[in-house]
C-alpha positions as CSV (number, residue, x, y, z in Angstrom):
1,M,0.9,-2.9,-1.3
2,R,3.7,-5.5,-1.1
3,T,6.9,-4.7,0.3
4,Y,10.4,-5.4,-1.5
5,S,13.2,-7.1,0.0
6,S,16.2,-4.6,0.3
7,T,18.6,-7.8,-0.8
8,S,16.3,-8.2,-3.9
9,I,16.3,-4.7,-5.0
10,L,20.1,-4.4,-4.2
11,I,21.0,-7.5,-6.6
12,G,19.7,-5.8,-9.9
13,L,20.9,-2.3,-8.9
14,L,24.2,-3.5,-7.6
15,L,26.6,-5.2,-9.3
16,S,26.1,-3.2,-12.4
17,T,29.9,-3.5,-12.6
18,P,31.5,-2.7,-15.9
19,F,33.2,-5.7,-17.6
20,L,36.9,-5.0,-17.6
21,S,38.7,-7.3,-19.8
22,V,41.3,-8.8,-17.8
23,A,42.7,-11.7,-20.4
24,G,46.4,-11.4,-20.0
25,A,46.6,-8.8,-17.7
26,E,49.6,-8.0,-15.2
27,P,47.9,-6.2,-12.7
28,S,47.0,-7.9,-9.7
29,V,44.0,-5.9,-7.8
30,Q,40.8,-4.6,-9.6
31,I,39.1,-1.6,-7.9
32,L,35.3,-1.0,-8.7
33,G,32.8,1.7,-8.0
34,G,29.7,3.5,-8.6
35,G,26.2,4.2,-8.0
36,E,22.8,4.6,-9.3
37,V,19.6,6.5,-8.7
38,S,15.9,6.5,-9.9
39,R,12.5,8.0,-8.2
40,N,12.5,6.6,-4.4
41,V,15.9,4.4,-4.9
42,S,19.5,5.1,-4.6
43,Y,22.4,2.7,-4.6
44,A,26.2,3.2,-4.1
45,Y,29.0,0.3,-4.2
46,A,32.7,-0.2,-3.9
47,G,34.4,-3.5,-4.7
48,R,38.0,-5.1,-4.6
49,V,38.9,-8.0,-6.8
50,A,42.5,-9.6,-5.9
51,S,44.7,-12.5,-7.1
52,L,45.6,-15.1,-4.9
53,P,49.1,-16.3,-4.6
54,S,50.3,-17.9,-7.8
55,S,47.5,-16.4,-9.6
56,Q,46.7,-13.5,-11.7
57,L,43.6,-11.7,-12.6
58,G,41.7,-13.4,-15.5
59,N,43.3,-16.7,-14.7
60,G,43.4,-18.3,-11.4
61,M,42.0,-17.6,-7.8
62,V,40.8,-14.4,-6.9
63,S,39.2,-12.9,-3.6
64,R,36.4,-10.3,-3.8
65,L,35.5,-8.0,-1.1
66,W,32.2,-5.7,-1.9
67,A,30.5,-3.0,0.4
68,D,27.4,-1.4,-0.6
69,W,24.4,0.7,0.5
70,I,21.0,1.0,-0.6
71,A,18.2,3.4,0.4
72,Y,14.5,3.3,-1.0
73,E,10.9,3.5,0.1
74,Y,7.3,1.4,-0.1
75,K,3.9,2.1,1.0
76,K,1.7,-0.3,2.6
77,N,-1.6,0.2,4.4
78,G,-1.4,4.1,3.6
79,I,2.1,4.3,5.6
80,T,5.3,5.3,3.9
81,Y,8.4,3.2,5.1
82,D,11.9,4.4,4.6
83,V,14.6,1.9,4.3
84,S,18.4,2.0,4.6
85,A,20.4,-1.3,3.9
86,P,24.2,-1.6,4.2
87,G,25.6,-4.4,3.2
88,L,29.1,-6.5,2.9
89,E,30.1,-9.4,1.0
90,V,33.0,-11.7,1.0
91,A,33.6,-14.2,-1.7
92,L,36.4,-16.6,-3.4
93,G,36.2,-17.1,-6.9
94,I,38.3,-18.6,-10.2
95,Q,38.6,-16.7,-13.1
96,R,39.6,-18.2,-16.9
97,A,40.6,-16.3,-19.9
98,R,41.6,-16.5,-23.3
99,A,42.1,-14.0,-26.3
100,D,38.4,-13.7,-27.3
101,F,36.7,-14.7,-23.7
102,W,36.7,-14.5,-20.2
103,G,34.6,-16.1,-17.4
104,S,34.3,-16.0,-13.8
105,V,32.6,-18.0,-10.8
106,F,32.3,-16.6,-7.3
107,G,31.0,-18.2,-4.2
108,G,31.0,-16.3,-0.8
109,V,28.7,-14.9,2.3
110,I,26.8,-11.5,2.0
111,Y,25.6,-10.1,5.1
112,R,23.0,-6.9,5.2
113,H,21.4,-5.0,7.9
114,T,18.0,-3.5,7.1
115,N,16.7,-0.7,9.1
116,I,13.0,0.2,8.2
117,S,11.3,3.6,9.6
118,P,8.8,3.2,11.1
119,H,9.2,-0.2,12.3
120,D,7.5,-2.7,10.1
121,P,6.5,-5.8,12.2
122,E,5.8,-7.8,8.9
123,S,8.9,-7.5,7.2
124,A,11.1,-10.4,7.0
125,V,14.3,-8.8,5.7
126,Q,14.5,-6.2,8.9
127,G,17.4,-6.6,10.9
128,G,21.0,-8.5,10.1
129,K,20.9,-11.3,7.9
130,F,23.7,-13.7,6.6
131,R,23.2,-15.4,3.2
132,I,25.1,-17.5,0.8
133,K,25.6,-15.8,-2.5
134,L,26.6,-17.7,-6.0
135,Q,27.6,-15.6,-8.8
136,V,29.0,-16.0,-12.4
137,E,30.1,-13.6,-15.2
138,G,31.6,-13.8,-18.6
139,E,32.4,-11.8,-21.8
140,Q,32.8,-13.0,-25.3
141,T,34.2,-11.1,-28.2
142,I,31.7,-11.8,-31.5
143,N,34.0,-9.8,-34.0
144,P,36.5,-6.8,-33.8
145,L,33.7,-4.6,-33.4
146,W,31.2,-6.3,-31.0
147,K,31.0,-8.3,-28.0
148,L,28.5,-9.7,-25.3
149,S,28.8,-9.9,-21.5
150,G,26.6,-11.7,-19.2
151,N,26.5,-11.5,-15.4
152,A,24.2,-13.6,-12.9
153,S,23.6,-14.1,-9.1
154,Y,21.4,-16.1,-6.9
155,I,21.4,-15.8,-2.8
156,F,20.0,-18.9,-1.2
157,E,17.4,-19.1,1.7
158,Q,15.9,-15.8,0.3
159,D,15.7,-17.1,-3.2
160,A,16.8,-14.1,-5.0
161,Y,17.9,-14.1,-8.7
162,W,19.3,-11.3,-11.0
163,A,20.4,-11.5,-14.4
164,R,22.1,-9.1,-17.0
165,S,23.1,-9.3,-20.3
166,R,24.9,-6.3,-22.0
167,L,25.6,-6.0,-26.1
168,F,28.8,-3.7,-26.8
169,R,29.9,-2.1,-29.9
170,H,33.5,-0.7,-30.2
171,M,33.4,3.1,-31.0
172,G,36.3,5.3,-31.5
173,S,39.1,6.2,-29.0
174,G,38.2,3.0,-27.2
175,H,34.8,4.0,-26.3
176,Q,32.1,1.2,-26.0
177,L,28.3,1.7,-26.7
178,G,25.8,-0.6,-25.7
179,L,22.4,-1.7,-24.6
180,E,21.9,-3.8,-21.2
181,A,18.8,-5.9,-20.4
182,I,18.4,-7.0,-16.6
183,T,15.7,-9.4,-15.0
184,Q,15.3,-10.1,-11.1
185,G,13.3,-11.0,-8.4
186,D,12.1,-13.2,-5.5
187,P,8.8,-14.7,-4.2
188,Y,7.5,-11.7,-3.6
189,Y,8.3,-9.3,-6.6
190,R,9.5,-9.2,-10.3
191,L,11.4,-6.4,-12.2
192,A,12.6,-5.6,-15.6
193,Q,15.0,-3.0,-16.8
194,L,16.3,-2.1,-20.2
195,G,18.9,0.9,-21.1
196,A,21.8,2.1,-22.9
197,V,25.4,2.3,-21.6
198,L,28.5,4.0,-22.5
199,F,32.0,2.4,-21.4
200,G,35.8,3.4,-21.8
201,I,36.0,6.7,-20.9
202,K,39.4,7.3,-19.8
203,L,39.9,9.4,-16.5
204,G,43.8,8.5,-16.3
205,D,46.2,5.7,-17.4
206,Q,44.3,3.1,-15.5
207,V,41.2,4.6,-14.4
208,S,37.9,4.3,-16.6
209,A,34.3,5.2,-16.1
210,G,31.1,4.2,-17.5
211,F,27.4,5.9,-17.9
212,K,24.0,4.4,-18.3
213,V,20.5,5.5,-18.4
214,G,17.1,3.8,-19.1
215,A,14.0,2.4,-17.9
216,R,13.0,0.2,-14.8
217,K,9.6,-1.4,-14.3
218,I,8.8,-3.3,-11.0
219,E,5.7,-5.1,-10.8
220,G,2.8,-3.3,-9.6
221,L,4.6,0.0,-9.8
222,N,4.9,2.7,-12.6
223,S,8.0,2.4,-14.6
224,Q,10.7,4.6,-13.9
225,V,13.9,6.3,-15.3
226,Y,17.7,5.3,-13.9
227,M,20.7,6.8,-14.3
228,G,24.2,5.2,-13.2
229,V,27.8,5.8,-13.2
230,E,30.9,3.3,-12.8
231,F,34.5,3.2,-12.2
232,G,37.0,0.8,-12.9
233,N,40.8,0.6,-12.3
234,L,43.5,-2.1,-12.4
235,F,46.8,-2.1,-10.7
C-alpha cells in the first residue's frame, strides 16, 4: 500500500476556512480556527490575516500566519505507521473587493515537520521540510440568495495541489447553507470530497461558526465520513 504525504493530506483538510465577506470591512485583523476529523485522520488549525500599513482587509496588502497540526495512520507491508505533522506557514498577499466580489492571492513559505512511528526509511516526507506555496481564493455573489466561492493552492517541489468550490444559499437569520466539493493530490495519491456546509452561526457580535459533514474518498481506500467545525472573527 502506498504512503500519503502529510502535506498533501493537509492541503485538503486544512484550509477549509470559512469565506468571510471582507468587502468594505473596517476591521484590520481576521482570526480563523477550526478542525476536521474522519476515520484515522484528524486536523486542527489557527490562522491570522492582518492588513499591512496603508491597506485594509479586502483591499490592499495583507500578511498571513498559519499554524496547524495533522495526525493520521497508514499501512505498508503489514505495518501500521502513526504520523504526526505540525506545520507553520508565513505568507504575504493582496486582496481586492467590490460590492459583489472579492479575491486574494498569497505567496509564502510553509514548514512541516513529519514524525512517523515506527520509523519508515522509505518515506519522502519524514523530518522537516520547507516548501514554497501559492494560494488564490475568491467569492462571487450570483444574486441576493446565492453565492459561489473558490479556493486553490499549490506547493512547489512537492507538486501537491488542492482546490475547493462552495455554493451557498442565504437562509434566514444570516445563515448560509450549501455544498462543497474538493479535489487534491500529488504524484502519489488522489482524493475527492463532497459535503454539506452550514455557516453564519453567530457566537457573538464578531464571532461566527460553521459546520460541515460529508464523504471523502482517497484512491485505494474505502470512503470515509468527515465532520468539521470552523470559527471566524474580525476585529
